[in-house]
C-alpha positions, -999 to +999 in steps of 0.1 A: +867-216-662+831-204-650+801-227-652+785-215-683+752-231-680+724-209-693+699-217-665+702-212-628+700-243-605+663-248-596+654-244-559+644-277-542+608-274-530+581-293-513+558-309-537+527-287-544+502-313-533+520-318-501+529-282-491+493-271-497+485-289-467+510-276-444+527-245-432+564-256-435+588-237-457+581-243-493+616-237-506+640-261-490+673-243-498+704-252-517+728-278-505+766-270-503+773-287-537+745-269-554+754-236-541+791-240-551+780-251-585+756-221-589+782-196-576+805-208-604+782-193-629+791-157-617+816-140-640+827-115-612+821-087-636+846-058-632+818-031-629+794-053-609+761-041-623+743-065-598+755-043-569+738-012-583+705-032-584+707-040-547+691-013-524+717-019-497+746-024-520+758-059-509+792-067-527+774-095-545+804-109-567+826-109-536+802-130-515+795-153-544+833-158-549+836-169-513+809-196-518+825-208-549+857-213-529+838-230-500+843-201-476+807-198-463+814-179-431+834-153-452+805-151-476+782-144-448+804-117-433+807-099-466+767-099-469+763-089-433+786-058-437+759-042-457+727-062-450+716-067-414+690-093-424+705-116-450+686-148-442+653-128-446+663-111-477+675-144-493+638-155-489+616-125-497+634-100-518+623-096-553+657-103-567+644-109-602+635-072-604+667-059-586+701-074-584+693-104-607+678-081-633+713-064-638+731-096-639+752-101-672+744-138-673+709-128-678+715-114-712+717-148-730+702-170-703+691-169-666+709-147-642+729-161-613+706-171-584+718-144-561+689-144-537+692-183-533+729-180-527+724-153-501+700-176-483+723-203-484+753-183-469+730-169-442+716-203-433+748-220-432+764-194-411+736-192-385+736-230-384+772-229-374+769-199-348+769-169-371+793-141-373+788-112-348+792-077-363+818-054-348+804-027-325+821+006-317+826+018-281+796+038-266+797+075-279+770+090-257+742+093-283+708+080-279+681+071-306+645+060-305+633+039-334+595+035-339+587+002-355+605-030-355+599-040-391+627-040-417+634-003-418+634+000-380+656-030-375+681-019-402+684+017-389+688+004-352+714-021-362+735+005-381+733+030-352+741+004-326+772-007-345+783+029-345+781+030-306+747+046-302+723+036-274+692+025-294+656+016-282+630+003-306+593+009-299+569-018-314+531-016-312+524-054-312+535-079-286+563-094-307+590-076-325+597-080-363+569-059-378+557-072-411+583-099-411+564-115-383+527-108-388+525-102-426+547-129-444+534-166-438+555-192-421+559-212-454+578-183-469+596-169-438+599-191-408+593-170-376+621-187-357+645-173-382+632-139-378+636-142-341+672-153-346+680-121-367+664-099-341+684-116-313+715-106-333+704-070-329+699-074-290+734-087-290+745-053-303+727-038-272+695-027-290+665-027-265+631-034-277+598-021-260+568-040-272+531-031-268+540+006-274+517+022-300+531+054-314+506+083-308+492+064-278+519+052-255+541+080-265+545+108-291+575+118-312+579+150-292+580+129-260+607+108-273+628+139-281+622+155-248+632+122-231+668+128-243+669+111-275+693+128-301+674+114-330+640+097-337+635+074-366+600+066-377+598+031-395+561+024-385+553+009-418+519+010-435+496-011-412+462+007-418+443-015-442+424-001-472+390-013-483+371-008-515+341+009-498+316-015-515+283-027-496+288-056-472+325-050-461+312-049-424+298-084-426+312-113-405+336-131-427+352-101-443+388-096-432+416-072-442+446-091-452+464-076-423+441-091-397+438-124-415+477-128-417+483-114-382+460-139-367+477-168-387+513-157-384+517-139-352+489-155-332+493-190-347+455-194-356+464-222-380+473-244-350+440-238-332+430-253-306+467-257-296+469-219-295+437-200-284+432-177-316+405-192-338+399-181-371+366-189-393+369-191-430+344-218-442+349-237-473+352-211-500+372-179-498+377-149-522+408-129-519+406-093-536+438-081-550+469-090-571+500-083-550+522-103-529+500-099-499+470-113-518+491-143-528+502-149-492+465-146-479+452-170-507+479-196-500+472-194-463+435-200-468+442-229-491+462-245-464+433-241-439+413-264-463+393-238-483+387-236-521+402-201-527+397-177-556+418-146-563+397-118-577+417-092-596+403-063-617+432-062-643+450-091-663+478-112-650+503-090-669+494-061-646+496-081-614+522-065-590+529-099-572+561-117-579+560-141-607+572-168-584+544-163-558+519-164-587+534-196-600+534-213-565+498-202-560+487-218-593+506-250-584+488-252-551+454-250-566+444-214-563+417-202-588+425-170-605+396-147-617+413-121-638+395-089-651+369-092-624+359-067-597+335-072-567+305-049-565+286-062-534+293-087-506+260-103-495+253-118-462+229-143-447+202-137-420+229-139-393+252-114-408+277-138-422+290-137-457+273-160-483+279-145-517+300-117-535+286-101-566+311-094-593+315-078-628+338-085-655+362-057-665+380-047-697+412-028-699+415+007-714+442+033-716+471+034-692+467+053-659+492+076-643+513+046-632+514+032-667+490+003-661+459+000-683+427+013-665+400-012-660+363-004-666+332-026-661+315-045-689+278-038-690+257-069-683+286-091-671+276-093-635+277-128-619+276-143-583+306-159-566+294-179-536+318-175-507+319-177-469+348-155-464+363-123-483+398-111-477+407-077-489+443-072-500+443-039-519+470-021-499+476-002-467+482+033-454+505+046-426+497+049-390+475+081-387+482+085-350+517+098-356+504+124-379+477+134-355+500+137-325+528+153-343+511+183-361+545+198-372+557+168-389+551+172-427+530+145-442+517+138-477+479+140-485+476+104-486+492+100-449+528+092-457+555+111-440+575+136-461+612+128-461+641+132-485+661+105-501+683+102-470+653+099-445+655+136-432+619+150-424+610+186-420+611+183-383+645+186-366+661+154-354+632+133-368+640+109-397+617+084-415+619+056-440+601+025-454+565+022-460+557+050-437+572+073-463+566+054-496+535+034-489+537-004-490+567-016-509+594-044-504+613-055-474+647-046-491+635-012-500+625-005-465+659-018-453+676+005-478+658+036-465+666+026-429+702+023-438+702+056-455+685+073-426+710+058-402+738+073-423+722+107-422+717+105-384+754+097-380+763+125-402+741+150-385+751+139-349+788+134-346+800+115-317 
């Protein structure tokens, strides 16, 4: 008989006071005993609604059943048949709004901890040597993939397994895209990402770094070079700003720059590594998404008092509830219904203060969220030495500029159908480059669909 506990087994974690002072992983992972006990809560429903909630359609009840039976390698193999990056997804996917939201056990209690079980299966298998996916014989087809984030890695992996010759072009000096530069070490260890990328290399995928699309090459040049297909998974790496006075002062960072310096360039280990970062003792982070939580929690670990400034209420915050909870536990201050109006500097051009105004919520906007408006006379000062702007990003404009016949949206995103086909022959796209900033698993789903379309359009 199944374990009918109404609550999922909690994730073992570092204590908040301890983890707020280090960059080690917060969540410690399930033990074998805990994982098998949690897996026993799964009812193995006949219609498997959880699978429909997974953007890459992992056979969730099947892999959980293998964990329940103690067959961890088999569980990992099942996940890996549909998901190229299970150890990553088990850590950063918003399962609560995807697979777990469809779980039948969630009707009268908490859903099965699908994400935690996925992480356990992946970590266990990788510790024991992993399971290498099967690869078909070379079929004589070539593909170029722009971007080594989750969309690009997934597309490349699917094509390589099908026997294609695949080369990934990455703008930065290390492969992994947002997985490496955007997500903190305490949520996603970089050594783990590197291992997942190594598994792709084992499939024969080549990765060229320091290659900026639109600078080092163009889409047309890749096609002319003999590639049968080009997939654009370049993400959304161009930071947005609020366009308020003072954003050019020293001490104002985009969240992209701040997190890249910390994650990829290891600024948090300075002077061991030679990339310094100055934040002072008081930091304001503007925004309410996962990136804002990541930036705030990183700044806290560097020793600052950190305030998140968000113009709506907590109910409207797009960040995962788990990330907000962790931030509060670690001592992050939240100023809801607040918007910055001016960033002020000292005589040397460094940030010293941020003027803010309180907001009230009115009618819903086009996305269904209540529209904020300022309350007259509610202005106040927030003394800070660093401001981190985390209000979203836009796609790489260089691709659009150097590929004029590639259809794009007014906001800069590439136009592509649900299977990744663009209006340009043999060019496909997916992930944040098409949708704007979204989740890792949605980008992976887009990369997987695009790979399927490429294989359908270019038979070996």
